[in-house]
C-alpha positions in Angstrom: 64.8 78.9 -1.1 61.9 76.5 -0.5 61.3 73.5 -2.7 58.6 73.8 -5.4 55.2 73.0 -4.0 53.2 70.2 -5.4 50.7 72.7 -6.8 53.5 74.2 -9.0 54.7 70.9 -10.4 53.8 70.1 -14.0 50.9 67.7 -14.3 51.7 64.0 -14.8 51.9 62.8 -18.4 48.6 60.9 -18.4 46.8 63.9 -16.9 48.2 66.0 -19.7 46.8 63.4 -22.1 43.4 63.6 -20.5 43.5 67.4 -20.6 44.4 67.4 -24.3 41.7 64.9 -25.2 39.0 66.9 -23.4 40.2 70.1 -25.1 39.6 68.3 -28.4 36.1 67.2 -27.1 36.8 63.6 -27.8 34.5 61.1 -26.1 35.1 59.5 -22.7 35.5 56.2 -24.4 38.3 57.6 -26.6 40.0 59.1 -23.6 39.9 55.8 -21.7 41.2 53.9 -24.7 44.1 56.4 -25.4 45.2 56.5 -21.8 45.1 52.7 -21.7 47.4 52.3 -24.7 49.8 55.0 -23.7 50.2 53.5 -20.2 50.6 50.0 -21.9 53.3 51.4 -24.2 55.3 53.0 -21.4 55.1 49.8 -19.3 56.0 47.5 -22.2 59.0 49.7 -23.0 60.4 49.5 -19.5 58.8 52.6 -17.9 60.8 55.0 -20.0 59.4 58.4 -20.7 58.0 58.8 -24.3 60.3 61.8 -24.8 63.2 59.4 -24.6 61.7 57.1 -27.3 60.7 57.4 -30.9 60.1 55.6 -34.1 62.0 52.5 -33.1 60.2 51.9 -29.8 56.8 52.7 -31.3 57.4 50.2 -34.2 58.6 47.7 -31.7 55.5 48.1 -29.5 53.1 47.8 -32.5 55.0 44.8 -33.9 54.8 43.1 -30.4 51.0 43.7 -30.4 50.6 42.2 -33.9 53.0 39.3 -33.5 52.9 38.3 -29.8 49.5 39.5 -28.8 47.8 38.8 -32.2 45.5 41.8 -31.9 43.0 42.6 -34.5 43.7 45.4 -37.1 41.2 47.7 -35.5 42.9 47.3 -32.1 46.3 47.8 -33.8 45.0 51.1 -35.3 43.6 52.3 -32.1 46.9 51.8 -30.3 48.7 53.6 -33.1 46.2 56.5 -33.0 46.8 56.8 -29.2 50.6 57.0 -29.6 50.4 59.5 -32.5 48.1 61.7 -30.4 50.6 61.5 -27.5 53.5 62.6 -29.6 51.8 65.2 -31.7 49.2 66.7 -29.4 50.7 66.3 -25.9 54.5 66.2 -26.5 54.4 68.5 -29.5 56.5 66.2 -31.6 55.8 66.1 -35.3 58.5 64.2 -37.0 58.6 62.4 -40.4 58.6 59.0 -38.8 55.1 59.6 -37.5 53.7 59.7 -41.0 55.8 56.7 -42.2 54.3 54.2 -39.7 51.9 52.1 -41.8 48.4 51.1 -40.6 47.2 47.6 -41.0 44.5 47.0 -43.5 41.1 46.6 -42.0 39.5 43.3 -42.6 36.3 43.3 -44.6 33.8 41.2 -42.7 30.1 40.6 -43.4 28.2 41.6 -40.2 26.1 39.1 -38.3 22.4 39.7 -39.1 19.3 38.2 -37.7 16.5 37.0 -39.9 13.1 38.7 -39.2 12.0 35.5 -37.4 15.1 35.4 -35.3 14.8 39.1 -34.4 11.2 38.5 -33.3 12.1 35.6 -31.1 15.0 37.4 -29.5 13.0 40.5 -28.8 10.0 38.5 -27.5 12.3 36.8 -25.0 13.2 40.2 -23.5 11.2 42.0 -20.8 11.4 45.3 -18.8 13.5 48.3 -19.6 16.1 46.1 -21.4 13.4 44.7 -23.7 12.0 48.1 -24.5 15.5 49.5 -25.2 16.4 46.6 -27.5 13.2 47.1 -29.5 14.1 50.8 -29.8 17.5 50.0 -31.2 16.2 47.5 -33.7 13.3 49.7 -34.6 15.4 52.8 -35.3 18.9 51.5 -36.0 20.4 53.6 -33.2 23.7 52.6 -31.6 23.7 51.4 -28.0 25.0 54.7 -26.5 22.8 56.8 -28.7 19.8 55.0 -27.3 21.0 55.1 -23.7 21.7 58.8 -23.9 18.3 59.6 -25.3 16.8 62.6 -23.5 13.1 63.5 -23.0 13.2 66.5 -25.3 14.4 64.4 -28.3 11.3 62.2 -28.4 8.8 63.9 -30.7 5.4 62.2 -30.6 3.9 65.0 -32.8 6.4 64.6 -35.6 6.7 60.9 -35.1 10.5 61.0 -34.9 13.4 60.8 -32.5 16.4 63.2 -32.7 19.7 61.4 -32.2 22.1 63.9 -30.6 25.9 63.7 -30.7 26.0 60.5 -32.7 29.3 59.1 -34.0 31.4 61.9 -35.3 29.4 64.4 -33.2 26.6 64.5 -35.7 22.9 64.8 -35.1 20.3 63.0 -37.1 16.6 62.1 -37.1 15.1 58.6 -37.1 11.5 57.4 -37.2 9.6 56.7 -34.0 8.0 53.2 -34.6 4.3 53.2 -34.0 4.7 50.0 -31.9 6.9 51.9 -29.5 4.7 55.0 -29.0 2.8 53.5 -26.0 6.0 51.9 -24.7 7.9 55.2 -24.7 5.1 57.1 -23.1 5.1 54.6 -20.3 8.9 54.9 -20.0 8.6 58.6 -19.8 6.1 58.3 -16.9 8.5 56.1 -15.1 11.4 58.4 -15.8 9.3 61.4 -14.5 9.0 59.7 -11.1 12.8 59.3 -10.9 13.3 62.9 -11.9 10.9 64.2 -9.3 12.5 62.1 -6.6 15.9 63.5 -7.6 14.6 67.1 -7.4 13.1 66.5 -4.0 16.4 65.0 -2.8 18.3 68.0 -4.3 20.4 65.7 -6.3 22.8 67.3 -8.8 21.6 67.6 -12.4 22.5 65.0 -15.0 25.5 65.2 -17.2 25.4 67.9 -19.9 27.5 67.9 -23.1 30.4 70.3 -23.6 29.9 73.7 -22.1 26.1 73.6 -21.9 26.3 73.1 -18.1 27.8 76.6 -17.9 25.7 78.2 -20.5 22.4 76.7 -19.1 23.2 76.0 -15.5 19.7 74.8 -14.6 19.2 72.6 -17.7 20.8 69.5 -16.1 18.1 69.6 -13.4 15.2 70.2 -15.9 12.8 67.6 -17.1 13.3 68.1 -20.9 17.0 67.2 -20.5 16.4 64.1 -18.3 17.3 60.6 -19.5 14.5 58.4 -21.0 16.4 55.4 -19.6 17.7 56.6 -16.1 19.8 54.4 -13.9 18.1 53.1 -10.7 20.8 54.7 -8.5 23.2 57.6 -8.4 26.8 57.1 -9.4 30.1 59.1 -9.5 30.7 60.9 -12.8 34.1 59.6 -14.0 35.1 63.0 -15.3 33.8 65.6 -12.8 33.6 63.3 -9.7 30.1 64.5 -9.0 27.6 61.9 -7.7 24.6 62.2 -10.0 22.0 60.2 -12.0 23.4 58.5 -15.1 21.6 56.6 -17.8 21.0 52.9 -17.7 24.2 50.9 -17.5 25.1 49.5 -20.9 26.2 46.1 -19.5 22.6 45.5 -18.5 21.4 45.4 -22.1 24.4 43.4 -23.2 23.7 40.7 -20.6 20.0 40.7 -21.4 20.7 40.2 -25.1 23.0 37.3 -24.4 20.3 35.6 -22.2 17.5 36.2 -24.8 19.6 34.8 -27.7 20.1 31.6 -25.7 16.4 31.5 -24.8 15.4 32.1 -28.4 17.6 29.2 -29.7 19.5 31.5 -32.0 23.0 30.1 -32.7 24.8 33.2 -33.9 27.3 35.5 -32.2 24.7 38.1 -31.5 25.6 41.4 -29.8 23.6 44.6 -29.2 25.1 46.0 -32.4 23.5 43.1 -34.3 20.2 44.8 -33.9 21.5 47.8 -35.9 22.9 45.5 -38.6 19.5 43.7 -38.8 17.6 47.0 -39.0 19.7 48.1 -42.0 19.4 44.8 -43.8 15.7 44.4 -43.3 15.1 47.9 -44.6 17.1 47.1 -47.8 15.2 43.8 -48.1 12.0 45.9 -47.9 13.0 47.9 -50.9 14.3 51.1 -49.3 17.2 52.8 -51.2 20.7 52.8 -49.9 20.8 56.6 -49.4 17.8 56.5 -47.1 19.4 53.8 -45.0 22.7 55.7 -45.0 20.9 58.7 -43.6 19.0 56.8 -40.9 22.2 55.0 -39.8 24.2 58.3 -39.7 27.0 57.0 -42.0 29.2 59.8 -43.4 30.1 57.7 -46.5 27.7 55.5 -48.4 30.4 52.9 -48.8 30.0 52.1 -45.1 26.4 51.4 -45.7 27.1 49.3 -48.8 28.3 46.4 -46.6 24.7 45.5 -46.1 24.2 44.9 -49.8 26.8 42.1 -49.4 24.6 40.6 -46.7 21.7 40.7 -49.1 23.7 38.8 -51.7 25.2 36.3 -49.3 24.9 32.8 -50.5 24.2 33.8 -54.1 20.6 34.7 -53.4 18.5 34.2 -56.5 21.1 31.8 -58.1 20.3 28.1 -58.4 23.1 25.9 -57.2 24.4 23.4 -59.8 24.0 20.7 -57.1 20.2 21.3 -57.3 20.2 20.7 -61.0 21.8 17.2 -60.9 
């Protein structure tokens, strides 16, 4: 009797994890994070198979992360979520100890926010596609990946709005299209059109399509309405399918551009791309817009998430005279 062929062997554990995550339609970022923590857990526990381990090893690993590696509560929670997914969704283990592992309390931190003057200086120090994208994020409150994944069909000049597709939690929402960005976006679309036409002439594969839309609409990925507003300047290999195609602008480009512009603007705060979103929300509240409107524009499921920006407004006891000034 011949040995079992490689095609009949069960898939490797991490491949099973990837398959389960994709079945659940989790994001690529979640897939990468879960695979990272599961691999880390196995290596830290001496390359033992997770089926041979349980509550004691998981607790030991999480304690090691907290005590020896001093990870943040959010990182601790991510690692725990990855291991719970492994045992419950991949290994089909659902034991009482999985529910008994406590999660660290998330630290309440006031977000870094730019003043209007600082925001103007930072944005004025930026040029090119990165500058236009940064203005879009500040002007609409979109997250970085929401802006990068913006498609031609979702910019509506007639209704003066932008449709954000597949935001956090898989939700769609509508945001305003700032008047100042109308000519900018029209120019960006003209540039993107040239890239799209070059790809069609070169018979390049269509761009990535979410979920099963590529099968339902096989030609949509090569159509103009579905093309990126911010296309990359070269083709790259799709990390999931392995197809060499056109992706959107690489996120690190904006992150690096933000860092350079903050230094050039003389702003001495730990500014990131997400700071633009924090500043958008805070400046709307300062302008008198109600918290529910801001919640809808940000795409927050719970208004308590949006309420953190009211703490920013009250920072420093705004409106209260310090007793030092009364001496």
